[in-house]
C-alpha positions as CSV (number, residue, x, y, z in Angstrom):
1,X,115.2,79.7,92.3
2,X,111.7,79.8,93.7
3,X,108.7,77.4,92.1
4,X,106.7,80.7,91.1
5,X,106.0,82.4,87.8
6,X,105.5,86.1,88.4
7,X,102.2,85.4,87.3
8,X,102.1,82.3,90.2
9,X,103.5,84.7,93.2
10,X,101.0,87.8,92.6
11,X,98.0,84.8,92.7
12,X,99.7,83.3,95.7
13,X,99.9,86.5,96.9
14,X,97.0,87.8,96.9
15,X,95.5,84.5,98.5
16,X,97.8,84.5,101.4
17,X,96.3,88.2,101.8
18,X,93.0,87.1,101.3
19,X,93.0,84.3,103.6
20,X,95.8,86.0,106.2
21,X,93.6,88.8,106.7
22,X,90.6,86.6,107.8
23,X,92.8,84.4,109.0
24,X,94.2,86.7,112.2
25,X,90.6,88.0,112.0
26,X,89.4,85.5,113.6
27,X,92.8,84.1,115.3
28,X,92.7,87.9,117.0
29,X,89.2,88.2,118.2
30,X,89.4,84.8,120.5
31,X,92.3,86.0,122.2
32,X,93.6,89.3,125.1
33,X,96.4,90.1,122.4
34,X,97.3,92.3,119.2
35,X,98.1,90.7,116.7
36,X,99.5,87.1,118.5
37,X,103.3,85.5,118.1
38,X,100.9,82.8,117.1
39,X,100.4,84.8,113.5
40,X,102.7,84.9,111.2
41,X,100.3,85.0,107.6
42,X,101.6,88.3,107.8
43,X,105.1,88.0,107.3
44,X,104.6,85.9,104.8
45,X,102.4,88.2,102.8
46,X,105.1,90.9,103.5
47,X,107.7,89.1,102.2
48,X,105.9,87.9,99.1
49,X,105.6,91.4,98.1
50,X,108.6,92.7,98.8
51,X,109.6,90.8,96.5
52,X,107.0,90.7,94.1
53,X,108.3,93.0,90.7
54,X,112.2,90.9,90.7
55,X,113.3,87.8,89.7
56,X,113.5,85.8,92.2
57,X,117.5,85.0,92.9
58,X,119.4,84.6,95.8
59,X,120.7,87.9,95.8
60,X,117.2,89.9,95.8
61,X,115.7,87.1,98.4
62,X,118.3,87.7,101.3
63,X,118.5,91.1,100.4
64,X,114.3,91.6,100.8
65,X,114.7,89.4,103.6
66,X,117.5,91.5,106.4
67,X,115.4,95.0,104.5
68,X,112.7,92.7,105.6
69,X,112.5,91.9,109.2
70,X,114.0,95.4,109.7
71,X,112.1,97.8,108.9
72,X,108.7,95.3,110.3
73,X,111.2,95.9,113.4
74,X,111.1,99.7,113.1
75,X,107.7,100.8,111.5
76,X,108.4,103.4,109.7
77,X,105.6,105.2,109.3
78,X,102.9,104.9,108.4
79,X,103.0,101.2,109.3
80,X,103.6,102.1,112.9
81,X,100.1,103.8,113.2
82,X,97.6,100.8,111.2
83,X,98.8,98.5,114.1
84,X,96.1,100.8,115.4
85,X,93.1,98.9,113.2
86,X,91.0,96.8,114.1
87,X,91.0,92.4,113.4
88,X,92.7,91.2,110.4
89,X,93.5,94.4,108.7
90,X,94.8,95.6,111.8
91,X,98.1,92.3,112.1
92,X,98.5,92.4,108.2
93,X,98.9,95.5,107.5
94,X,101.8,96.7,108.6
95,X,104.0,94.1,107.2
96,X,102.1,95.3,104.0
97,X,103.7,98.1,104.4
98,X,106.7,97.1,105.3
99,X,106.6,95.1,102.0
100,X,105.7,98.3,100.6
101,X,108.6,99.8,101.7
102,X,110.7,96.4,100.3
103,X,109.7,96.6,96.9
104,X,110.7,99.9,96.5
105,X,114.4,100.0,98.0
106,X,114.7,96.8,96.2
107,X,113.7,99.0,92.9
108,X,115.4,102.0,93.8
109,X,118.7,99.6,94.5
110,X,118.4,98.0,91.2
111,X,118.0,101.0,89.5
112,X,120.7,103.0,90.5
113,X,123.7,100.0,91.5
114,X,122.8,97.7,89.8
115,X,122.1,95.2,92.6
116,X,120.4,93.2,93.7
117,X,121.3,91.1,90.8
C-alpha cells in the first residue's frame, strides 16, 4: 500500500524525526508561540512510528490514524508534560509518545484479536 519497505520506512522515520526536530526548533525560535500549528512534521513522524512494525494495509493505516489523532489530542502522560521541553524536542516529543502508544495498542489488538490485519 505504501511504497516503502519496513527498512525504508525506518530510515524515513529517523530522517523525518531528526530533520523535523531541527526544523521545528528553528521555526519555534522565530516566533512567540509554543508548538505553532504551522509545524506538522511532528505528526508525520508520530504517525510513521505508530505503524512502523505492521504491514501498511488499509485497516492498519486507518486504525493507526484514528488512534494516533485521538491520543495526539488527549495527550496521555507523559506526552502532556513533554511539550514543556524546549525547542524542537518539545514540539516532536508528544507526537512520538502518541506514536509509541499507538504502536503498543495496535500490537496488543493484533495479538489478541488479529485485527487490524
